[in-house]
Rosetta silent file (secondary structure, phi, psi, omega in degrees, C-alpha in Angstrom):
SEQUENCE: MSQNLLVSDVECKNCGFIDRGNYCSSCGNHLQKERISMSSLISSIVDFFSNLEDKYTHTFLSLFVRPIEFINHYLDGIRVKYYIPFKYFFLNLSINLFVYSYFNISGINENTIDSEIDQMVQLKSEVAFDTLINNYGSFFSLMIIPLYVISTTVLFRKNEHNIAERATAITFLLGQLMIFQAFLNLITVVFQPFYEVQKFVMMGAEIYIIFLLSFRFFKANIMEALWKSIVISLFVLLSMKYLLLLTLKFLQLYYGE
SCORE:     score description
SCORE:     0.000 S_00000001
   1 L     0.000  138.862 -176.727    0.000    0.000    0.000 S_00000001
   2 L   -65.277  146.716 -178.933    1.324    3.461   -0.886 S_00000001
   3 L   -74.056  -17.414 -178.238    2.751    5.573    1.960 S_00000001
   4 L   -82.227   -1.757 -177.997    0.814    8.641    0.718 S_00000001
   5 L   -71.179  147.673  173.025   -2.558    7.057    1.546 S_00000001
   6 L   -70.073  162.554 -177.414   -4.730    8.563    4.252 S_00000001
   7 L   -60.571  -35.460 -176.560   -5.272    6.529    7.400 S_00000001
   8 L   -82.629  -10.077  179.497   -8.854    5.739    6.372 S_00000001
   9 L   -76.757  138.141 -178.182   -7.861    4.606    2.875 S_00000001
  10 E  -131.643  139.113  175.747   -7.767    0.846    2.381 S_00000001
  11 E   -87.656  125.616 -179.402   -6.476   -1.240   -0.498 S_00000001
  12 L   -65.995  127.858 -179.982   -9.047   -3.799   -1.648 S_00000001
  13 L   -69.475  -20.044 -175.892   -7.684   -7.335   -1.255 S_00000001
  14 L   -87.313  -47.085 -175.114   -9.751   -8.485   -4.227 S_00000001
  15 L  -121.224   -9.107  177.832   -9.000   -5.960   -6.993 S_00000001
  16 L    86.815    0.968 -179.061   -6.344   -3.605   -5.534 S_00000001
  17 L   -71.965  139.567  179.093   -8.524   -0.484   -5.753 S_00000001
  18 E   -90.227  123.680 -175.489   -7.885    2.165   -3.088 S_00000001
  19 E  -151.783  179.542  176.339  -11.082    3.112   -1.297 S_00000001
  20 L  -138.065  160.039 -176.731  -12.569    3.860    2.107 S_00000001
  21 L   105.855 -159.632 -177.856  -15.600    2.595    3.980 S_00000001
  22 L   -92.082  -28.906 -175.930  -16.852   -0.975    4.408 S_00000001
  23 E  -127.105  148.512  177.630  -17.125   -2.043    0.753 S_00000001
  24 L   -74.606  127.729 -179.758  -15.012   -1.522   -2.357 S_00000001
  25 L   -76.658   -7.795  179.054  -16.790    0.782   -4.806 S_00000001
  26 L   -91.206  -47.707 -176.321  -15.013   -0.985   -7.691 S_00000001
  27 L  -119.544  -10.161  178.118  -15.804   -4.662   -7.089 S_00000001
  28 L    85.872    2.870 -179.011  -18.107   -4.671   -4.032 S_00000001
  29 L   -75.627  155.054  174.997  -15.781   -6.783   -1.871 S_00000001
  30 E   -61.512  131.949  177.890  -15.406   -6.171    1.888 S_00000001
  31 L   -81.273  -32.236  179.880  -12.571   -3.708    2.497 S_00000001
  32 L   -89.604  137.300  179.478  -11.959   -4.833    6.048 S_00000001
  33 L   -67.379  126.983  178.284  -10.494   -8.284    6.594 S_00000001
  34 L  -123.597  123.629  178.383  -13.024  -10.632    8.142 S_00000001
  35 L   -72.730  145.625  178.399  -12.048  -14.036    9.433 S_00000001
  36 L   -77.925  119.846  178.603  -14.291  -16.927    8.479 S_00000001
  37 L  -101.098  168.442  178.889  -16.194  -18.067   11.544 S_00000001
  38 H   -63.263  -37.210 -179.901  -18.209  -21.240   12.035 S_00000001
  39 H   -66.839  -40.898  179.072  -21.442  -19.245   11.944 S_00000001
  40 H   -69.189  -33.817  177.924  -20.525  -17.544    8.650 S_00000001
  41 H   -65.836  -47.393  179.115  -19.509  -20.918    7.175 S_00000001
  42 H   -63.030  -39.798  179.641  -22.815  -22.547    8.166 S_00000001
  43 H   -62.671  -40.436 -179.908  -24.711  -19.506    6.887 S_00000001
  44 H   -68.046  -35.670  178.059  -22.999  -19.715    3.477 S_00000001
  45 H   -66.599  -44.519  178.416  -23.791  -23.442    3.210 S_00000001
  46 H   -61.854  -43.624  179.177  -27.461  -22.838    4.052 S_00000001
  47 H   -61.739  -40.282 -178.855  -27.630  -19.975    1.525 S_00000001
  48 H   -62.474  -49.142 -175.754  -26.048  -22.163   -1.163 S_00000001
  49 H   -72.820  -32.636  177.110  -28.484  -25.051   -0.758 S_00000001
  50 H   -68.436  -39.136  176.747  -31.542  -22.833   -0.383 S_00000001
  51 H   -66.687  -39.059  178.203  -30.576  -20.990   -3.571 S_00000001
  52 H   -62.263  -45.675 -178.379  -29.902  -24.337   -5.271 S_00000001
  53 H   -66.654  -42.419 -179.066  -33.306  -25.692   -4.247 S_00000001
  54 H   -62.655  -47.193 -178.341  -35.179  -22.530   -5.270 S_00000001
  55 H   -65.238  -41.601 -179.536  -33.601  -22.381   -8.731 S_00000001
  56 H   -65.513  -44.660 -178.905  -34.095  -26.086   -9.355 S_00000001
  57 H   -62.042  -44.394  179.170  -37.728  -26.003   -8.216 S_00000001
  58 H   -62.298  -43.059 -178.506  -38.535  -22.971  -10.382 S_00000001
  59 H   -66.988  -46.581 -178.446  -36.876  -24.544  -13.430 S_00000001
  60 H   -62.015  -49.607 -177.147  -38.496  -27.954  -12.964 S_00000001
  61 H   -64.997  -39.745  179.664  -42.010  -26.630  -12.353 S_00000001
  62 H   -64.661  -41.247  178.240  -41.827  -24.144  -15.229 S_00000001
  63 H   -71.451  -29.706 -179.317  -40.701  -26.857  -17.649 S_00000001
  64 H   -74.970  -40.659 -174.733  -43.318  -29.254  -16.316 S_00000001
  65 H   -85.060  -53.685 -177.906  -46.262  -26.859  -16.548 S_00000001
  66 L  -137.322   78.459 -173.051  -45.461  -24.651  -19.557 S_00000001
  67 H   -60.870  -46.524 -176.293  -42.203  -25.765  -21.199 S_00000001
  68 H   -70.813  -39.480  177.061  -42.297  -23.656  -24.366 S_00000001
  69 H   -61.722  -41.404  178.618  -43.427  -20.505  -22.540 S_00000001
  70 H   -62.418  -46.893 -179.104  -40.595  -21.009  -20.048 S_00000001
  71 H   -60.918  -43.372  179.205  -38.012  -21.475  -22.817 S_00000001
  72 H   -63.770  -40.870  177.097  -39.217  -18.350  -24.623 S_00000001
  73 H   -64.604  -40.416  178.771  -39.072  -16.308  -21.405 S_00000001
  74 H   -62.349  -43.502  179.352  -35.580  -17.642  -20.698 S_00000001
  75 H   -67.926  -26.574  178.381  -34.424  -16.658  -24.184 S_00000001
  76 L   -78.317   -8.521  175.642  -35.995  -13.212  -23.672 S_00000001
  77 L   115.817   -0.550  178.563  -33.710  -12.653  -20.678 S_00000001
  78 L   -85.959   91.217 -168.781  -35.709  -13.833  -17.646 S_00000001
  79 L  -132.150  -13.412 -170.548  -32.960  -16.067  -16.218 S_00000001
  80 L   -58.339  -43.061 -173.937  -31.934  -15.020  -12.709 S_00000001
  81 L   -93.397   11.895 -178.766  -34.111  -17.484  -10.771 S_00000001
  82 L  -120.437  158.800  173.174  -33.553  -20.419  -13.144 S_00000001
  83 L   -70.867  150.465  168.933  -30.812  -22.938  -13.825 S_00000001
  84 L   -73.793  151.784 -170.107  -28.726  -22.551  -16.954 S_00000001
  85 H   -57.503  -46.337 -176.115  -29.666  -25.335  -19.443 S_00000001
  86 H   -71.596  -32.360  175.913  -26.529  -27.499  -19.312 S_00000001
  87 H   -65.011  -42.035  178.268  -26.333  -27.311  -15.525 S_00000001
  88 H   -65.085  -41.674  179.630  -29.960  -28.449  -15.327 S_00000001
  89 H   -62.844  -49.428 -175.764  -29.308  -31.239  -17.823 S_00000001
  90 H   -69.596  -32.325  176.724  -26.210  -32.591  -16.051 S_00000001
  91 H   -65.353  -46.835  179.102  -27.803  -32.428  -12.609 S_00000001
  92 H   -69.050  -33.098  174.770  -30.805  -34.458  -13.764 S_00000001
  93 H   -62.705  -41.174  178.588  -28.527  -36.787  -15.696 S_00000001
  94 H   -64.159  -41.339  177.634  -26.576  -37.404  -12.482 S_00000001
  95 H   -62.347  -44.189 -179.890  -29.799  -38.132  -10.584 S_00000001
  96 H   -62.864  -44.592  179.354  -30.880  -40.548  -13.314 S_00000001
  97 H   -65.131  -36.880  178.061  -27.515  -42.340  -13.333 S_00000001
  98 H   -63.017  -48.076  179.075  -27.562  -42.631   -9.546 S_00000001
  99 H   -61.017  -44.392 -177.698  -31.024  -44.243   -9.566 S_00000001
 100 H   -62.261  -43.963 -177.460  -30.045  -46.516  -12.464 S_00000001
 101 H   -76.786  -43.421 -175.500  -26.816  -47.682  -10.802 S_00000001
 102 H   -62.452  -40.962 -178.956  -28.019  -47.855   -7.196 S_00000001
 103 L   -95.148    4.718  177.218  -30.999  -50.069   -8.012 S_00000001
 104 L    50.495   56.230 -176.097  -29.121  -52.001  -10.723 S_00000001
 105 H   -59.932  -38.906 -176.716  -31.861  -51.369  -13.300 S_00000001
 106 H   -64.572  -24.640 -177.233  -29.964  -53.127  -16.106 S_00000001
 107 H   -99.356    5.192 -175.283  -29.892  -56.371  -14.135 S_00000001
 108 L   -62.284  -45.378 -175.221  -33.527  -56.420  -13.017 S_00000001
 109 L  -101.714   13.272 -179.765  -34.814  -58.708  -15.761 S_00000001
 110 L   -86.827  136.257  172.004  -31.627  -60.693  -16.327 S_00000001
 111 L   -84.151  129.574 -173.875  -31.513  -64.371  -15.537 S_00000001
 112 H   -58.385  -47.167 -177.923  -28.304  -65.108  -13.614 S_00000001
 113 H   -65.340  -45.738  179.059  -27.463  -68.361  -15.442 S_00000001
 114 H   -61.147  -38.875 -179.906  -28.244  -66.903  -18.868 S_00000001
 115 H   -63.608  -41.942  179.394  -26.175  -63.838  -18.025 S_00000001
 116 H   -65.771  -39.923  178.891  -23.154  -65.966  -17.078 S_00000001
 117 H   -64.968  -43.355  179.531  -23.446  -68.016  -20.280 S_00000001
 118 H   -59.937  -41.052 -178.937  -23.726  -64.844  -22.374 S_00000001
 119 H   -67.437  -31.307  177.399  -20.601  -63.392  -20.786 S_00000001
 120 H   -71.509  -35.833 -177.763  -18.668  -66.590  -21.569 S_00000001
 121 H   -80.414  -34.560 -175.611  -19.792  -66.513  -25.222 S_00000001
 122 L   -65.133  148.818  172.459  -19.382  -62.751  -25.743 S_00000001
 123 L   -75.404  161.047  179.836  -16.177  -61.224  -27.035 S_00000001
 124 H   -58.857  -39.469 -179.663  -14.284  -58.845  -24.783 S_00000001
 125 H   -63.872  -36.832 -179.799  -15.299  -55.906  -26.965 S_00000001
 126 H   -70.260  -39.139  176.880  -18.981  -56.843  -26.663 S_00000001
 127 H   -63.273  -44.485  179.119  -18.728  -57.152  -22.887 S_00000001
 128 H   -63.643  -38.497  179.748  -16.999  -53.758  -22.730 S_00000001
 129 H   -66.065  -44.727  178.626  -19.640  -52.270  -25.036 S_00000001
 130 H   -62.168  -40.541  178.912  -22.505  -53.636  -22.914 S_00000001
 131 H   -63.958  -42.349  179.275  -20.851  -52.302  -19.771 S_00000001
 132 H   -61.426  -46.125 -178.175  -20.394  -48.891  -21.393 S_00000001
 133 H   -67.965  -42.800 -178.059  -24.034  -48.689  -22.498 S_00000001
 134 H   -65.612  -39.413 -174.464  -25.425  -49.978  -19.192 S_00000001
 135 H   -91.270  -31.947 -173.398  -23.355  -47.643  -17.021 S_00000001
 136 H  -130.190   18.671 -176.784  -22.939  -44.556  -19.186 S_00000001
 137 H   -58.924  -32.247 -178.211  -25.597  -44.884  -21.884 S_00000001
 138 H   -64.128  -26.561  179.326  -27.351  -41.713  -20.772 S_00000001
 139 H   -65.628  -25.533  178.039  -24.265  -39.684  -21.723 S_00000001
 140 H   -65.525  -20.303  178.173  -24.911  -40.632  -25.348 S_00000001
 141 H   -65.703  -18.206  175.014  -28.046  -38.505  -25.110 S_00000001
 142 H   -59.822  -32.164 -179.034  -25.692  -35.507  -25.222 S_00000001
 143 H   -67.406  -19.218  178.420  -25.215  -36.263  -28.910 S_00000001
 144 H   -62.427  -33.370 -175.822  -28.899  -35.539  -29.468 S_00000001
 145 H   -61.085  -57.299  178.581  -28.208  -31.831  -28.915 S_00000001
 146 H   -65.463  -33.957  178.827  -25.878  -31.202  -31.909 S_00000001
 147 H   -64.840  -40.647  178.959  -27.855  -33.645  -34.072 S_00000001
 148 H   -66.008  -43.995 -179.811  -31.076  -31.813  -33.271 S_00000001
 149 H   -61.364  -43.045  179.475  -29.505  -28.417  -33.950 S_00000001
 150 H   -61.644  -48.292 -176.800  -28.160  -29.616  -37.323 S_00000001
 151 H   -66.225  -40.124 -179.877  -31.490  -31.075  -38.424 S_00000001
 152 H   -73.843  -27.796  175.782  -33.556  -28.050  -37.343 S_00000001
 153 H   -63.821  -34.784  178.147  -31.089  -25.680  -38.989 S_00000001
 154 H   -77.522  -47.377 -173.780  -31.856  -27.425  -42.275 S_00000001
 155 H   -80.729  -28.526  179.588  -35.609  -27.886  -41.801 S_00000001
 156 L  -120.839   46.752 -173.626  -36.337  -24.581  -40.040 S_00000001
 157 L   -66.845  -22.594 -179.527  -33.663  -22.438  -41.681 S_00000001
 158 L   -89.811   -2.662 -179.290  -35.976  -19.418  -42.021 S_00000001
 159 L   -72.602  152.116 -175.033  -36.870  -19.424  -38.323 S_00000001
 160 L   -72.985  -20.596 -175.943  -35.656  -16.521  -36.158 S_00000001
 161 L   -73.897  133.139  178.944  -33.980  -18.705  -33.517 S_00000001
 162 L   -84.966 -178.590 -175.455  -30.211  -19.025  -33.811 S_00000001
 163 H   -61.588  -44.542 -178.433  -28.101  -22.127  -33.139 S_00000001
 164 H   -62.954  -39.109 -179.810  -27.490  -21.312  -29.452 S_00000001
 165 H   -68.883  -37.295  176.791  -31.197  -20.756  -28.812 S_00000001
 166 H   -65.886  -41.234  178.153  -32.095  -24.073  -30.481 S_00000001
 167 H   -64.552  -38.604  178.272  -29.465  -25.842  -28.371 S_00000001
 168 H   -61.915  -45.014 -177.976  -30.854  -24.167  -25.234 S_00000001
 169 H   -62.181  -49.386 -176.725  -34.399  -25.326  -25.992 S_00000001
 170 H   -70.653  -31.941 -179.918  -33.525  -28.986  -26.607 S_00000001
 171 H   -67.168  -43.184  177.322  -31.097  -29.088  -23.645 S_00000001
 172 H   -59.383  -45.668 -177.051  -33.743  -27.902  -21.192 S_00000001
 173 H   -71.979  -32.305  174.388  -36.242  -30.504  -22.431 S_00000001
 174 H   -67.761  -35.522  175.306  -33.637  -33.283  -22.413 S_00000001
 175 H   -62.220  -41.268  176.247  -32.862  -32.329  -18.826 S_00000001
 176 H   -65.131  -36.249  179.296  -36.543  -32.705  -18.008 S_00000001
 177 H   -65.208  -34.384  179.622  -36.510  -36.035  -19.839 S_00000001
 178 H   -64.209  -41.190 -179.938  -33.655  -37.289  -17.625 S_00000001
 179 H   -72.624  -30.452  175.059  -35.655  -36.734  -14.442 S_00000001
 180 H   -65.660  -40.836  178.489  -38.665  -38.371  -16.124 S_00000001
 181 H   -66.670  -36.827  176.495  -36.519  -41.412  -16.903 S_00000001
 182 H   -61.691  -39.645  177.061  -35.333  -41.534  -13.286 S_00000001
 183 H   -63.923  -42.542  177.694  -38.998  -41.631  -12.236 S_00000001
 184 H   -63.849  -36.688  177.458  -39.658  -44.485  -14.692 S_00000001
 185 H   -63.602  -37.995  177.635  -36.660  -46.353  -13.275 S_00000001
 186 H   -66.432  -36.563  175.288  -38.149  -46.089   -9.790 S_00000001
 187 H   -63.312  -39.882  178.818  -41.414  -47.548  -11.110 S_00000001
 188 H   -62.374  -36.143  178.134  -39.386  -50.418  -12.584 S_00000001
 189 H   -62.131  -41.158 -178.489  -37.838  -51.088   -9.166 S_00000001
 190 H   -78.343  -40.277 -176.049  -41.310  -51.469   -7.646 S_00000001
 191 L  -128.322   90.403 -170.408  -42.921  -53.203  -10.643 S_00000001
 192 L   -61.547  -33.221  176.459  -40.273  -55.094  -12.593 S_00000001
 193 L   -59.249  -16.884  179.069  -42.420  -56.073  -15.642 S_00000001
 194 H   -70.629  -10.325 -176.851  -42.493  -52.350  -16.444 S_00000001
 195 H   -54.264  -46.949 -178.692  -38.835  -52.656  -17.523 S_00000001
 196 H   -74.170  -36.114 -179.981  -39.677  -53.445  -21.160 S_00000001
 197 H   -65.198  -34.486 -176.821  -42.556  -50.967  -21.314 S_00000001
 198 H   -56.324  -37.671 -178.557  -40.254  -48.200  -20.092 S_00000001
 199 H   -61.439  -41.871 -179.253  -38.221  -48.265  -23.326 S_00000001
 200 H   -72.412  -34.452  177.438  -41.298  -47.507  -25.433 S_00000001
 201 H   -64.020  -42.817  179.230  -42.466  -44.808  -23.012 S_00000001
 202 H   -65.606  -40.875  178.499  -39.087  -43.074  -23.299 S_00000001
 203 H   -62.492  -42.106  177.352  -39.119  -43.321  -27.081 S_00000001
 204 H   -63.933  -38.598  179.316  -42.590  -41.780  -27.145 S_00000001
 205 H   -65.777  -39.979  178.843  -41.473  -38.999  -24.804 S_00000001
 206 H   -63.789  -44.331  178.766  -38.494  -38.175  -27.032 S_00000001
 207 H   -64.554  -39.597  179.159  -40.706  -37.978  -30.137 S_00000001
 208 H   -61.939  -41.101  178.691  -43.220  -35.822  -28.240 S_00000001
 209 H   -60.612  -44.762 -179.951  -40.465  -33.364  -27.258 S_00000001
 210 H   -63.976  -42.179  178.615  -39.362  -33.020  -30.874 S_00000001
 211 H   -65.676  -42.022 -179.464  -42.957  -32.489  -32.032 S_00000001
 212 H   -59.569  -42.877  178.635  -43.627  -29.966  -29.253 S_00000001
 213 H   -67.219  -40.073  179.391  -40.625  -27.895  -30.291 S_00000001
 214 H   -64.139  -42.337 -174.043  -41.577  -28.084  -33.972 S_00000001
 215 H   -79.761  -43.588 -173.535  -45.165  -27.083  -33.293 S_00000001
 216 H  -101.071  -40.605 -176.260  -44.822  -24.514  -30.505 S_00000001
 217 H   -77.762  -46.430  179.122  -41.196  -23.336  -30.504 S_00000001
 218 L   -90.989   -5.143  173.865  -40.712  -23.097  -34.285 S_00000001
 219 L    58.154   41.438  174.008  -44.423  -22.309  -34.762 S_00000001
 220 L   -83.414  156.042  174.610  -45.022  -24.725  -37.650 S_00000001
 221 L   -71.206  167.238 -168.809  -48.558  -25.787  -38.516 S_00000001
 222 H   -62.366  -37.915 -179.936  -49.586  -29.204  -37.254 S_00000001
 223 H   -70.610  -41.593  177.551  -48.966  -31.088  -40.535 S_00000001
 224 H   -64.561  -41.899  178.842  -45.578  -29.451  -41.066 S_00000001
 225 H   -62.440  -37.889 -179.405  -44.665  -30.128  -37.445 S_00000001
 226 H   -64.877  -52.512 -174.740  -45.645  -33.801  -37.850 S_00000001
 227 H   -72.562  -32.604  177.440  -43.588  -34.597  -40.932 S_00000001
 228 H   -71.729  -33.981  176.476  -40.597  -32.551  -39.842 S_00000001
 229 H   -65.503  -37.775  177.299  -40.678  -34.207  -36.408 S_00000001
 230 H   -64.457  -44.557  179.374  -40.623  -37.615  -38.103 S_00000001
 231 H   -62.655  -45.617  179.502  -37.640  -36.598  -40.240 S_00000001
 232 H   -62.349  -43.608 -179.318  -35.759  -35.184  -37.226 S_00000001
 233 H   -62.193  -43.632  179.381  -36.516  -38.297  -35.142 S_00000001
 234 H   -65.479  -41.551  179.141  -35.274  -40.622  -37.903 S_00000001
 235 H   -61.913  -46.323  179.757  -32.144  -38.537  -38.428 S_00000001
 236 H   -65.354  -43.965 -178.410  -31.325  -38.536  -34.717 S_00000001
 237 H   -61.962  -48.993 -178.829  -32.150  -42.248  -34.334 S_00000001
 238 H   -66.710  -38.334  178.713  -30.028  -43.371  -37.294 S_00000001
 239 H   -64.677  -41.626  177.952  -27.158  -41.078  -36.307 S_00000001
 240 H   -65.851  -37.266  178.914  -27.173  -42.461  -32.761 S_00000001
 241 H   -61.968  -46.641 -179.709  -27.263  -46.004  -34.148 S_00000001
 242 H   -68.384  -31.698  175.797  -24.179  -45.390  -36.291 S_00000001
 243 H   -63.340  -42.618  178.996  -22.440  -43.691  -33.367 S_00000001
 244 H   -67.496  -37.933  177.407  -22.966  -46.809  -31.247 S_00000001
 245 H   -64.865  -39.997  176.584  -21.753  -49.036  -34.108 S_00000001
 246 H   -64.892  -37.587  177.041  -18.611  -46.927  -34.440 S_00000001
 247 H   -62.884  -43.771  177.962  -18.071  -47.233  -30.681 S_00000001
 248 H   -63.738  -41.844  179.226  -18.361  -51.023  -30.927 S_00000001
 249 H   -62.151  -40.571  178.265  -15.982  -51.063  -33.907 S_00000001
 250 H   -62.193  -42.611  179.708  -13.456  -49.025  -31.962 S_00000001
 251 H   -66.029  -35.695  177.357  -13.632  -51.464  -29.039 S_00000001
 252 H   -64.577  -41.451  177.709  -13.134  -54.389  -31.437 S_00000001
 253 H   -67.362  -37.884 -179.694  -10.010  -52.754  -32.844 S_00000001
 254 H   -63.634  -40.520 -179.770   -8.797  -51.948  -29.324 S_00000001
 255 L   -89.502    1.369  177.484   -9.135  -55.587  -28.220 S_00000001
 256 L    66.623   38.428 -177.140   -7.779  -56.862  -31.547 S_00000001
 257 L  -105.673    0.000    0.000  -10.921  -58.841  -32.425 S_00000001
């Protein structure tokens, strides 16, 4: 600190600005050094989780009740009390993966003897591929985002929404889809025959999301929204299929099979 400073002048520890009073007028940081006490630590933890819960609740309920209206408001700049899209997606993805792994959803309908025989017959690459899909398959849903953006850029090229806004819309709805899948997984835990039905429910939910965006977000008429949703769904489905095949091929090359 310079020797020419007045006694009341204080150098901000955060930005180096010379100021006086309790707060820095440049960055807003406390000018006076305050030691972290147990009470301030507990208070900051409570504030963090209460803020986390409020933002998550607002985002979830808004997407559940009026998804397209929420997305449009978010794009218009109303964002302070909501999660950012990728944070919301990854949080719900984590919840879904926890439920899936904790309750061993992939093994619910497997016969132990058949499973052991299959593992003996399978190649190492196939075992590794099955393990990858069972444990981290939800991460492949990330690929839906760029695939969706590419397809809508072609089919809705005259629409006012830019690439980032399209990515934001699909990411929010995929995040909602992850928590929906976690709920379906919990139903499967209670009622195991639902395991096979769940796959079709998820497929229907994915198609519905694409149609909803085509119809309400891009404001296409119902017939245009229908055929474009079918094209987008097929493009995403086939692209994901080839991505999984390439992953399997890579594992085969890795294991020398």
